[in-house]
N, C-alpha and C positions, 0 to 999 in steps of 0.2 A: 504494500500500500504506500502511495506517495501523496504528498500534500495532505497529511492527515488532519482531521478535525477532532478535537478532544472535547468530550462532555465530562465535566468534572463535578464531583459532589462529595459530601461527607456521609459516611454510613458506618454503622457498627463500630464507632470509635476510631475511624481512620479515614484517610483521604483516598478517593477512588477516581479513576478516569476510564472512559470508554473511547477508544480511538477508532475512527472509521474514515473512509474516503470522502463521505458526504455527511453533512450535519444530520443528526437525528431529528425527525419531525416531532412536532409538539406532542402528538398522541403517544409516541414511543418514549419520549422523555417522561411523560406522566406515568406510563406503564412501568418504566424502570423504577421511578420513585415509589409507586404503589407496591411493587414487589419487594423492594428493600424494606419498606415500612412493615410489611407483613412478616418478613423474615425476622426483623428486629423484635416485633411484638411477640412472636412465637418463642424465639430462642435466647433473648437477652436476659442475663441474670442481674442486670443493672436497672431494669424497669419494674416498678411495683405492679404494673398491669400486664406483665408478660405471662405466657403460659408456664415458663420455667418458675416464675415466682409463685404461681398457684400450686404447682407440683411440690415446691419446697415447703409450703405451709402445712401440708397434711399428707399422711400416707393414703394409698388407695389406687384405683385404676383411672387412667386418663387416656382419652383418644388424642393422638398426636396429629399434627398436620400431614399433608400428603407427601412432603419431602422427607419425613422421618425415616422411612425404610432405607434410603440411601445413606443417611448418617449412621444408622444402626449397622449396616454392613461394614462400612469402613472402620468404625470405632471398635466393633467386635474383633475384626482382624488385627487392628493395631494393638488392642488389649492383649490378644493372644501372643502376638509376635514380640511384645515387650514384657511378657510375664506380669502384666498389670501396671507397668510404669506409665503408659498412656491410658487415661480413663476419662469418661465423661462425668465422673462423680467427684471431680476435684473442686467443685464450686465453693463448698463450705470452707475447705482448707485454704483456698486462695483468699477468701474473704478474711479469714483469721490472720493471714499474713499481711493484710492491709489493702489488698486489691478487691475492695468491696464496692457496694453501690454508691458510696459517698466518696470514693477514691481517697480514703483517709491516709493510706500508705503508712499506717502505724500498726505493726504486728500486735496481736492480742497476747496477753500473758500466757495463754495456753492455746496451742495449735491443734485443731482437730485432725485426727488421722483420716485418710481417705478410705471409705468402706469398700469392700470387695464387691464386684459386680453381682454375683449370684446371691450374696447375703443381703443386698440392698434393693435390687430391682429385677423385674422380669420384663424384658422388652422384646416384643414380637411385632415387627412391621409398624403399624400405626397405633398399637396398644402398648402402654407401659403400666405396670403395676409396681408401686413402691411399697416396700415393707416397713419403711420408716420415712420421715421427711428427709428428702435429699435435695441438694442444689446441683442441678445439671449445669455443666459448662462445656460448650462445644467449640471453645476458642481454638483448640488444637487443629481443627480442620474446617471451622465454620467460614472463614474468609474465602478459602478455596471453593467451598461448596456454593457460597453465594455467587462467586465468579462464574461457576458452572451454570447456575440457574439464570443469571443475566445473559450469559453467552447463548443459552438455549432460547431465551426470550428474543434476543436479537435475530437469531437464525430463523425463528418462526415468523418474524416480521420481514424476512427477506434480506436482512443485512448479514450476508454470509461471511464477509471478510471483516474482521474486527479484532481488537485486543481489549480485554477487560483486565484492569490492573488495580488490585486492592492493596496498594502500598507494598508491592513486592511479590504478592501472590498473583500470578498472571496466567490467564487463559488466552492463548493466541490462536486464531483461526484465519489463516491467510496463506497464500502460496509462497510468499517471500518470508524467509526466516527473520525473526526479531532478535537483534543483538542485545543481550542482557548482561550488565555488569554485576559481579558478585561483590557486594559492598564489604569492605574490611570492617569487622565488628569493633575494632578499637580506634578506627579513624574513618569517619563517614566520607571524607574527601578522597579516599583511596579505594581501590578494588583489588581483590586477591586474584581475580581472573574474569574471564568473559565466556559466555556460551551463546551460540546461535540457536534460538528456540524455533524449531519448525512447528507445524500445527500440533498443539499439545499444551502442556502447562508446566510452570515452575513454581515451587513454593520455597519460601525462605523463612528461617527462624534464627533468632539471635538473642542472647541474654543481655545485650546492651540496650534493648528497648524495654520500656516500662520497668525501670530500675529504681529502687528506693531502699535506703537504710540497710544495705547488705542483703537485700532480697530482690527477686525479679519474678516475672509472671510465668516462667516455665518450671513447673513442679514435676518431680519424680513422684508419681502417685503411690509408689511402694514405700518410699521413705517419708513422704509428705513434706519434703524440703526442696528448695530451689536447686536445680541441676547445676553442676559445676565443672564436670570433666570436659564437656564440649561447649564451646561458646558461640558457634554459628554453624548453620547447615543449610544446604540447598538440595532439593529433590526435583527431578524432572520425570513426569509421568503423563499418562494420557489425559487425566482429568485434574481439575483444580483441587477437588476434595482430597484425592490421593496425594498429590504433590504437597499440599499444605500439611496434611496429617503426617506424611512421611518426613517432612522437614522437622516437625516437632519430635517425631519418634527418633530421629537420628541424634537428637540431643540427649536422649535418655536410654536408647536401645542399641542393640548390636545390628549393624547393617546386614550381616549374613543371615541373621534370623528374619529380618524384615524381607529380605530377598526371597525367602521361602513362601511368603504370602503375597508379594506384590512384584510387578514388573516395573522397574524404575532405574534411573541412574542418579548418582549423588556425589556431593562434595561436602566435607565438613572440616572445621578448624577446631583443634583441641586447645585447652587452656594454655598449653606451653607454646602455642603457635604452629605446631605441626599440622599439616594439611593431609587429610585422607581423601581418597576418591575411588569411585568404582572403576572396574576394569574397562567398562564400556563408555565412560564419560569422554565425550569428544570435544569439550571446550578447552580453553587455554587457561592454565594456571601460571601466574606470574612468578617472579623470583622469590619464592618462599620454599622452605624446606618441607618436602613431602615425606611420607613414610618410605616410598621407593628411594628417595634421595638418601635417607638415613641408612637403609639396608645397603645401598651401594657404597656409601662412605665407610660403613662398618666392615664390609668385605674388603675394601681397599686397604683399610688400616690393618686388618688381620693378615692380608697378603704381604704388606710391607714388613709386618712384625715377624712373619715366617721366613722372609728372604734373608 
């Protein structure tokens, strides 16, 4: 797409853009706004009038919106592939850490543990039964899923070539590849690499966003604490929900386990600056030490020592 036109808006706590070759007509702009509002009203844990807020208030059975089965499928696979480290049940624990509806950013004296899936809920398609009041949080994959939903809405309206960007979680549908920079998690003016995204999606996750008083918004649901070993990750997949969810999972999970459940490529940066990437990643990594570099250096040093 050349000479792109951007439709920009704020949604679910971040900045969005939809890039197309022609401006969206007024009815389509309204349809996008309506669909975003519906998604937020259903899934936001920051709104007192949301479905998530109602579920959190009491245990029982609730009929979920028609987009729920897609969320269930991806979350259940992420939960299994990370041994519970990625979970939609982290909402209460995130609130205790200070990432609550008031954005207090002040951790509570006691941090609630994240309940296990089968002990807390039974979720089948559009029906969820909670055995106790629980606060759902779909932030691990929600931006990517909303990008998918908006992409499908555009396609149904005849806008087949488009890019939906939710602040780094991107769904791209166009013949020409989109060049995406991988932002350095410790310096937003730099990139650690680039990737050319063909039709598909890329998700990004980093612990330098939404940071406060020694905490951040990416929790390991097993420990109930902010993740620390991995500080940034990127996942490339067919859909936005998978790319977004996998980027989160790469912060707390084992890539080889994730590859048993999903088809994707990935890059991630560890806390010591080491960069790991999948064997099939075709982008460019800049002058940073990767795991492969470390292995080569170690072998060279061993060879010199043996000579």
